[in-house]
N, C-alpha and C positions, 0 to 999 in steps of 0.2 A: 580160606574159610572151610571148616569141616562140613560134611554132608548133612549132619544132624542140624546144625545151625541154619544152613541154607534151606532145608526142608521146613523148619519152624517158621522162618521168614516167609517162605512161599505160601504156606498154609494160612498164615495170618493175613497176608496180602489178599489171598483169595477170599477170605471172610469179609474184609473191609472194602475191597474194591468190587466184589461181585454180589455181595449179599447184604451186609449190615454196616455201612459206613457210619451210621448213627451211634454205634456202640462206642466209638472213640470221638464222635463229634466231627467226623471228616466231611468236608464239603466236596461233592462231586458236581461237575457241570452237567448239562443235559446230554452230553456225549460220553459221560463216565470218566472224564479226566479229573485227576486230583493234583494239587500242587505238591511237588516232591518234598519241599521243606516242611510244609504242614503235615504231610504223611509221616515223615521222620519224627517230628516233634510229638505228634499224638501217639504214634506207636511206642516211642520211648517211654511215655508216661504209663503205658500198659505193659512194661517189662518186655518189649520186643524191639529193642534198639538195634539200629544198623547204620552203617556208614553209606555214603553214596557209592563207594567202590563195591561194598557188599551188595547193595541193591542192584547195581549194574550187573554183577555176577549172577544174581538170581534171575534177572530178566534175560540175560544172554544165554544162560545154560539150561533154562527150563525146557525139558524135553517136550512139553505140550504147548510151548510158546504161549503161555497164559497171559503174559504182560507185555506192554510196549511203552516206550518213552516217546515223547514228541522229539523234534529234531534237536533241540538244545538241552534235552534231559531235565527240563524244569517241571514237566508234567508227566504223569504216568496213568495208565488205565489197564483194566483187564480186557483181553481180546474177545472173550467168550464166556458163556455160562452164567450170565447175570440172572438173578431172580428179582432184581430191582429194575425199574423202568429207566432205561438209557437208550439213546439212539446212537448206535455205532457208526452211522452214516455209511453203511456198506453199499456198494454198487452192485446191482444185479449182474450176474454172469451166466453164461451158458455152461451148464454142468458137464463134467466129463461123462463118458459112457457109463462108468460104474462109480458108485459111491458106497461107502461102508459105514455101518453103525455098529459099534461094539457094545455089547450089553451082557448082563448076567443071564445065565440059563433060566433062572426063575422068572424072568420077564417075558419069555417067549410066548406063553399062552395068551397073555394080555396083548402083546404086539400082533400076534396072528388074528386076534379077535377085533381089536380096535385100531390097529396101525401104530406107528411110532408117534407118541405124544410128547409134546414139549413140557407138559405138566407145569411146574412152578417156574420154569426157565423161559426166557424169551424166544429161544430157538432150539431146534433139534441139531445136535452135533453130528455131522456126516464128514467122513474122511475120504481122501482119494486113494488110500492104501490100507491094507489090513494091519500093518505095524502101528500106524497112528491110531486106528480104531481100537486096537488092543490096549494101547496106553490110555486112551480116553475112557474106555469101558472097563478098565481094570477093576476087578473085584477080588475078594479073597476066595473066589470060587471060579468055576469054569466060565470062560468068555465065549460068546457065540457071535457070528457075523451075519450081516444081511448085505446084499448088494442090490442096487436098484438101477 
């Protein structure tokens, strides 16, 4: 699969699994899981068709690890960045000594004044290393880092 097609699928999955499942009538359970066959069928009707093999490649090669399958690959969900109400059933963990938040330079004044805010998302994304924070905070302008 070429990179352009893979990116198109990934962006569309981000939209329907993280923000607006209703635009294609997709049913997510309380933990954000969608049935893979239903997802394929409804995406195909919106001119974003993909095979299970292509979907698997998108999930496995996404550099931000945005999506995950259940064990038998019959269900899929987004791992992070939801603006809709889902319970990812995450377990509390002891954080490492340093965590990073990649963001655009334009956000610095607000962050220094108010702190890092989740805004319309359910959580703030923090990363264990600068490389991941760079990918997550990627903007068409300079990226800055915070460690905590």
